[in-house]
Structure formats: structure tokens, C-alpha cells
N, C-alpha and C positions, 0 to 999 in steps of 0.2 A: 489410630489407625492402623488401617487396615496391610496385609504383608502378603506374598505372594504366595500359590496356594487359597489362603481362603477364600469361605466365601466369601461371593460381594452382594447381595439381592439387590438393592439398594447400591444410588451414589452416596459418597458421605458429604458433608458438609465443608463445602469451596467447592465442592464439583455439580455438572450435570454427566445426563447418560444420553447414549445417542444407539436407540437398537438395528440393528444387523441388517436390517430392511432402508434403510437410510435408503434416499433416491443425491447423497452424493458418494453415495462408498459405493467402485468400481468394481469387479468380480470381472476375472480374463481369468475361461477358465468354465468348467460345465459344476454351477452351486449347486448344492445338494442342500432343501431346505427340511428339516423338521418342528412340525409341530409340539405344544404342549406349554401344559400352564405351571413346568419346572425350568421353563428357558425363561429368559430376559423376554418381557411385549408375548410373550406364548411362542416364539420361533426363533429358529439358533438356522446358520448355514454352517455349510463342511466342503472338502472337499476331497473325494474321494483320492484311494492309494496312486502315484506312480503320473500322476497330471501335474504339468505344467505352469501351478496355476498361483493371479498373486492379487492380493488387494488393495485398492491404491483409492486414497483422497486427501483430501490437506485440512488444515486445521487453524484455527488466531486461538491460541493461549502459550501459558508456559507451559500447562505436563500433561505427558496421555497414560489413559491406562485401557489395555487389553482383557476380557473379560470370556473364557470358554468355558466349556463343559472338560474339565481337567479329566483324557484316561490313559489306559494301558494303551488303546488302541494310539491314543494321538505321539506327534511326531517331540524327540525330543534333542531337536537342534532346528529352531524355526531362527527366523533371520526380517528383523524389520529396518528398512533407512528413516529415518529424521534425517532431509534437509543434505540428499549424501552420506549419510555418519550412520555410519552400520550398526544393530546389536545384537545377540542373538541372544536366545532362552527357549525354555522348552513349554511345553504342552504337556507333556505325562504326565501322567501318576499310578500308578498301581489300581488305588481306590476311585473307582467316578468318580463327581463329586458337581450337581449345575453350577454353574457361576461363579467361574472363583477366578478371582485374579491371576493372572497367569503372567505380565509382565506391566511396568510404570517406568514412569520417565518423564522428572520431575528438574527444576531450576535451565529450563529450555525460555531464552524470549520473549516477550507475548508479543507473536507478532504472527503470522500467515507460517507453517512450516506445510512439506508438503511430503508426503508417508505414503514407504511401498511398503507391503509383509509379502514373503516369501516361505517355503519348506525348502530345510534343504536332508533331507531328508525322505524320498521321491517314495517310501515303497510303507509311509504313514498317512497318515490320516492331519486333514489340524483343520480349524475351524476358526465362527470365531461370534459370540452369540450379543458381545454387543460394545459400545469405547465408550472411555469416562473423557470428558475435556474440560478445565476452567469452568465455574457457573457462569461469568462471564463470555468465556471462546462461544464461538461458534465455528461447526461442522460445514465444510466447501467442497465445490465436484475438484477431483487434481486437474496440479497446477505445477508442472513440477519447474516450469520459471517463474514463478514467485519469486527463487531467492536466485533470481538473475539478475534479477535488476538493480540497477543500476541511479549511484545517487550524488548527488554535491557532496562534501562536508555542511556541516550548519555554516547557513550565513550570515547570520549572524554572530558579530563581532563580540568579541567581550564586552560589554559596557561597562563606564564606569559611570552614566551619570544617565537622564534620560532620555537624550539626542545624541545627536553627535551629523558629524559632515549627512549619511543618508537614510539615516534611521530614525525617528520619532516612535516611542511607544507612550502609550498615557494609560488608564486606570479607572475601570468604577470606582475607588474608593480603594483606602489603603491605610496599613495602621501606626496611631501616633502616641508616643505615650503621655499620661498626661501632666509632664513637662514639660516636654517639646526635644528632646531630650534627641530621642529614634525613632526615623521613620525608613517604613518599611517598603521603597518604591520598588515601582514595574521591574529598576532595570535591574532589581538583583535579582531577579529570574532568569540574567544574560548574568550573569558577574561569576561563570566560573564553578560554582562551585554553593554547595548544596547547608551550608552554614549560615547564608541567607536570603535569606529569601521574601517576595512579594506576597505580604500577608493582607488582610482586610478580615479587623475584630468589630465584633458585632453593630455588622452596620446592614441595617433591611434589607433585604435584597431585593436589586431593581429586576423593570420587568424579563425575563428569559434566564437572570441567571447575572453574578458579578461578573467584569470582564477584563481578562488584559490584552492591550489593541499594541499592534506592533504596524507602527508606515512604513514603508517605504518609497523614500523623498524622491531617487532614484532613479526607479524604473519597477515595469508590473512585476509579480515574483509566480513561478508555479505550482505552489506549497505539496507534496504526493507525500513526505515522511515528516515528521519527528516525532517526538524523543518527551520522556513528562519524569522529570522526580518531585516527589514531596522535599519538606524540606524537616528538618529535625528535632522543628517544634510539635505537637498536639495539631495545634491549630491551625499548621502549615498545612495540606492536601487539599486535594480534587479527588472524587470518584466518580460519578458521572456528567460531562463537557462534552459543549460545541466547537467545534473547526469555522466558521464564517468567513467571506470573502465575499470585498465590495470594491469598486474605484470612486466611489465620492462620496463614500464614509454614510449616506445615507441608508441606503439599500442593501440591505447583508443577506448574501447565498450560504445557508446550510452546503457544506465543500464533507466535513467526518459524524455522523455522532459520534462517542469515546466509552467505555469506563476504562478507570485507571483500574488493577487490579493489588495495587500493595495500600494499605491500612496507614493511616499516621504514623509516623515517627521512623517507618521503613522509607530511605533512602532509591532503596533501585531503579533502577532506570528502568520505565517501559518504551515500545518501539510499537510505533503506528504510522504504518502506508496503505493506503486510501490512490483510490484513481481520482487523478484530478485534472481538467485538460483547460481548465480555465485562469487564466493572468489573474491576482487582480494587487493594487498598489497596498492596500489596505488586507489584514490578520487580526482576529481577536477571540481569543479562546473564550466560553464562555460555560462558566464553573456553576455547572444546575446544582449541583449540592457536595459535600466535604465528609470527608469519616470522622472529624469532629461532631459532641455531641449534637454541639445548634449546625445542622449540619449545613445552611442558606444563608446564614448569617456572620459565619465564621469561615476561611477559607486561607488558600493560594501555594502557590510554586515554587518547588526550592529553583529547582533547571528548569529551561524550556528550551529545546534544540527547534529548526527549521531545515530539511532540504529540499531541494527540485532534484526531477527524477533528468537520467542521460540518458539525452535514446538518438540514438543511429543515424548517422544520415546520408542523406541519399541523394547524389546527381546520374543521369548515362551521361556513354559516350558514342558519338558518332561521327563516323571522321574526323579525327581527328577533333572535333567541338563537343566542348559540355551543355547541358540544357537543365533546364531546369524542372521539377515535375512536380511543384504544390498549383494544383488542379489549373496548370496551364504545364505547357511544353516552350522553352524560352532557350530559343540559341545563347546561349552565358561567350561564346566566341571559344577559340582557341590557344587555351591555359599551359605557356609552358614551364613553368615559376615555379617550381615545389610552395614556396611560401607563399605566392601572390594563390595556386589551386586549392590550398589551407580555409585564409582570408573567405573566400571562395563559395567553398564548401559550406565553414558556416553562415556566413551571408545567406544564403540558397540553398541550401542543401534540405532532404523534407525525409521525415520521418516515419514514411510506411510507402514500403518501395509495389503493395498493392492497390495502391492505387491505380495505375496505367493502366492495368484492366476491368477497370471500374466506369461506369458510366456516368457523367458527369450532367450535370445543364447549368455549372454558372465557369465562368475563366477570375484567374486571380494574377494583378498587374502589378509587378514589385516600381520601387520605387527609391530614388538616390537620393542624398541629401548632397546637390552641388551650390557653394557661394551658397550657402541658409536658403537655399529651394528646394524645394521637394521633385524631380523628372522621373516619370514614367518612362516604363520602356517605354518600346512601338505598340499603340491599342489600335485594331483593326474595329474600323466603324461596322465593316459588314456583318462580323461577329455576333454582336450587338443587340437582342432579342429586347428584353422588357425594362431592363432595368441598367446604371453607375451607378456605385458610391465609393465613393474615398471612407476605406475599415481598415484598422489598426490590433494589430494579432503579433502574438510575441512582441511587445516594444520594434514593431515594422508595416510601416504605414504601405495598403495593397490598393489598385483603385479591383473595384471586386463589378462583373457586368453578367448580366445573365444570356442564353448562349441557347443553342439550340443541342439534343443534348450531343454526346461527341465520346470517348476512348483516347485517351492518348497513346493507349498501344497503335491506334490507329496512321499518326503524327508521326508514330516511331515506324513501321511499312513505309514509310514511304522515300524512306534516307535507307541510304547503303541496302538495298538491301535485305531490308528488317533487320537486319545485322547492326547488334548492342553492346556496350559492353556498361558492368554496375561499378560504380565509386564510390564506397560506403568509407567512414568515420565514427569510431563509438567514441 
């Protein structure tokens, strides 16, 4: 294993190298680029002294290394910030040697992290030749908001069987001992311990891979984060996998394709966060292969967690009345009661404030359940251009109609001399 200051011409086993010229890296300041075969991928980037310059990027993984030419003109007081945690390191060496390991941080959660590199010693040079991360990781553009996303707690309770009031579990196969005394059912991936696991052994692989299915019987869910842990036995592992969603248990859509970085017998938790705006009743994990020697016919999951993302919700207030901005501008009336207002923003709040300046070509009219019947807000026939349909989103029913292009901001301008307030709930 390489140590700080050691020359590292190639990434070690388990690592992958990105060059300093990668388009995902942002350089703030006037960067200098030198070429030569002694550098990684024949180039090296550096900043001149006395410049307030930074390097920024994101990466998915659990570890990171920085490679540069360490020499006597380099900074001995560098700073790297990973997810708002600062670390100091040195790029200085009395002897100039190229492609040296100048910083390493391991043991991070396997997820997306944001990184900022800066120089605390402004009279010195600092540079970057390459970045090494997990071999199954990925370099991404800088986005400091990735760690500010908020999620629910695990929405699957501790399971003691494959079905409860709101959830039903199933799978493509599970292990049964020859005597039938032990059966590794799906619920063992949700029993709050890796000492027991859902497991299949010596079972032919179905098309796409063995699967574990979660059916939310009460309502659809918009899953945007999962965690996976292997079990304590060698065959209870997952390597490459897919997360899919469906609302009819027939047609499944791919949501996320992942790689579990921890091998068999390693029960460390890996966290996977991804963009998903669709709600589904059915989710399934497809195990494409595992770490076991018979990787497609043996596998399993020690523990699985599923989370939904928590989004801000917005209403507009004008002349004491509150308005919904969900592809329409609907007067919700005057609301003085705090509890009622809280319920209203939960029901009618929208998660994208920027919609008020966008050009729209359809309107959504919400409905309310009254005495076993759904009743819509008022619909103006003059607004309907070419279509009208009943739709369902996030477990709510709407009337959606096509209309001439419009902006919500134009509606806002018609009231109270265009003055308005924004109500936000986290």
C-alpha cells in the first residue's frame, strides 16, 4: 500500500485514476498547464504563487488520493475540504519527484462527496496531476448541495415476517436447508441485524438477476436513497445490482444501477443516493452478481434500508390569501389558523419555486375527497385548449388540461400591484 510522499505512477488495485484535465474538475483562478511524459497522462496543472485559487469537484466513493509533483517550491500548508470537514496536508519536498501521493483520505461513506482544495501558503505554488478514487467510483461536477439533501428515516419497519399491514415482501428464490429447518426468507433483509439475511444458494438466475421485491400496499413511494449491507456468511453478498420501480408489477423501470464496494464477509454499510422523481408501489433489487465464487446463483442481502427525499414546499401569499403554484395559480383562501396552514402547505405546497417564471402549457386542478367523492377546484372551460384528463401524482388526484402558454408570474402581477410573500416549509 502506497504511503504519503511515495511515487505512484499507476493507481493501486482497488483505485481508479482521473487526470487533472478531466472536465468534471473546476479550477478557479488562472491555471498553468505543463506537458511531459513524466506527468500522469502527460500533463500537470498548477497555480502560481500569490493567487487565491481553488480546485473543486465531486466524487462518488469512499476514498480519495491526490497526486502531484512534490518539490521545494510547493506549499507545505494545503487545505482540502470534504463535505465541510477540513484536512491539512503538505505538497512540499526538498527533492522534486513527479507523481507523488500527497494526500489520502479513506473510510468515508460510499456516497457522493463534494471537495474543495485551496492553499493556505499563498507565496508558494500548488498543483494537481491526478485524482485517485474507488475503482467503482465516479468523478462528478462540483455541487456543494449534494450533502444538504434531506431524507426520511428508513420507511421500512423491522419485519418479523414477509407481510404486515402496509408492506409485502417477495423474492425470486430463498435458501432452505435439506431438512427444511432453516429458511432464509426476504424479511431477514429487514430484521435490523446482519446476523440473519435473505439468501439464495445454488438457484439458477432468472432473466436480469435474482430479485428482492418490496410492495407498498398503502400508497406509492418516491425512493431516492437506499443502504445495503452484506450478511455475515460468504454467500450473503451483492456486487452489481439494479433498483427498479413499477406500479403494476409487470413493467419495471430502471431507477439506479449500482455497485456494492464491500466484498463477502464485509458487513459495512454502503449508501446510495440518486435522482428519482417517480413514485412507485413496487420496488425490486435485482442482484446481477455477488462476490461469491458462483456469483449468479449464490447471493443475498444482510440489511436493506429505503428512504424518500424531503423537499421544501412553497405557497404564495397575496392580500392575505394563500395560493398554490403547482402548474396553476389557485386561490386557497385566507388562513389564520396555524394548524390549518400547516395542513394546507402539506397538501397544496409545491417543491419548485422557480416554476412561477417558467412558461407552461398545461394546468393542474387539485381535487378533494368529500363523502367518498372527489371534487375538483373550479375549472374554467375557456382555459382548456386541446385535452383534459384525470391524473394521479404523489398519491393525489388532479384534473390536467392543455392550455395556451402562460406564466404564473403574470397572474401574480394582476394582484396587489405584483407584491407577494413566499411561505416555505422544510
